N, C-alpha and C positions, 0 to 999 in steps of 0.2 A: 311392755306397757299394758296395764290392766285398767280399763276405763269404761265408762258407760257409752256404748255404741248403739244401743237400741232403747226405746222407751222415751219418756218425757224429758229426760236430761241429756238425750243423745246429741243434741246440737253442739253443746260445749265439749262433750267427749270426742266427737268427730273432729272438731277443731284442734283439740289437744293431740289426737293421733296424728293429724296432718302436720302440725308444728313439730312434733317429735320426730316424724319421719324425715322432715326437711333438715332438722338439726343433725340427725344421725347420718344422713347423706353427706352433709357438709363436713362432719367430723371424719367420716371415712375417706373422703377426698383428701383430707389433710393428714391422713396416715392412721386414723383410728386412735386407739388408746395404747400407748407403748408399742406402736407398730401393729397392733391387732385390730381388725375391723370390728365394729359394733354390729351385732345381729339383733334385729328387732323381732321380738315375739309379741304379737298383739292379741289380746283377749278381751271379750266383752263381759263385764261383770253384771250387765243388765240393771245396774243401779241397786243391786241386792247384796247385802253383806254376806248372806249365806253362800251365794254364788261366788262372790269374790274370794271367800275363804277356801272354797274348793279349788278354784283356779290357782290361787296363790300356792296352795300346797302342791298341786300338780307341777307348777313351775319350779318350786323349790326341789321337788323330787328329781326334776330334770337337770338340776345344778345351776339354775339361774342365780347370779350373784348380786344383782341390783334390780330394783323395780322403779318404774315411773307410774304413779297412780296411788291411789284411786282418785277420781275426780270428785266424787261426792264425799263430804266430810263424814257423813253417817257411815259410809263404807270404810273410809280410811281409819276411823277410830277403832273399828272392829278388827281391822287387819294389822294395826300397829303392834299389838303384843306378840303376834306370831313372828313378825320381822325382828323386833327387839330381842326376843328370846334367842334368835339365831344369828344376831349381829349382821343382819342383812340391811343394806342401804335401801331405803324407800323414800323417793322424792315425791312429794305431793303438794297440794295447794292448801291443806288445812293447817299447816304449821310450818315454820321455817325449817328448811332441810338441815340435817345434822350429818356431818361427814366424820367418820371414825377412821383414823389411820393407825395401823399397828406396825 
């Protein structure tokens, strides 16, 4: 989860984080995904597209396979090409989520 946790838009980002953690907890109690627990990695993009791109690249380098975020559309729009180019699932609020099954 990469969202805005500090700065003017942080209230919504904090609520997003808390909702995601609750959903992950419930999913893990139900067995996770295909028997594997979901691990939450949470990062603060500070409402900055530049910061978000650095964080996203770092998470991609760690092998993250799906992203929840970014909260701000101005950040999501900048992050989308990086995710699309790598066929990474990114769920966010600025457009309907797209799931790709191979």
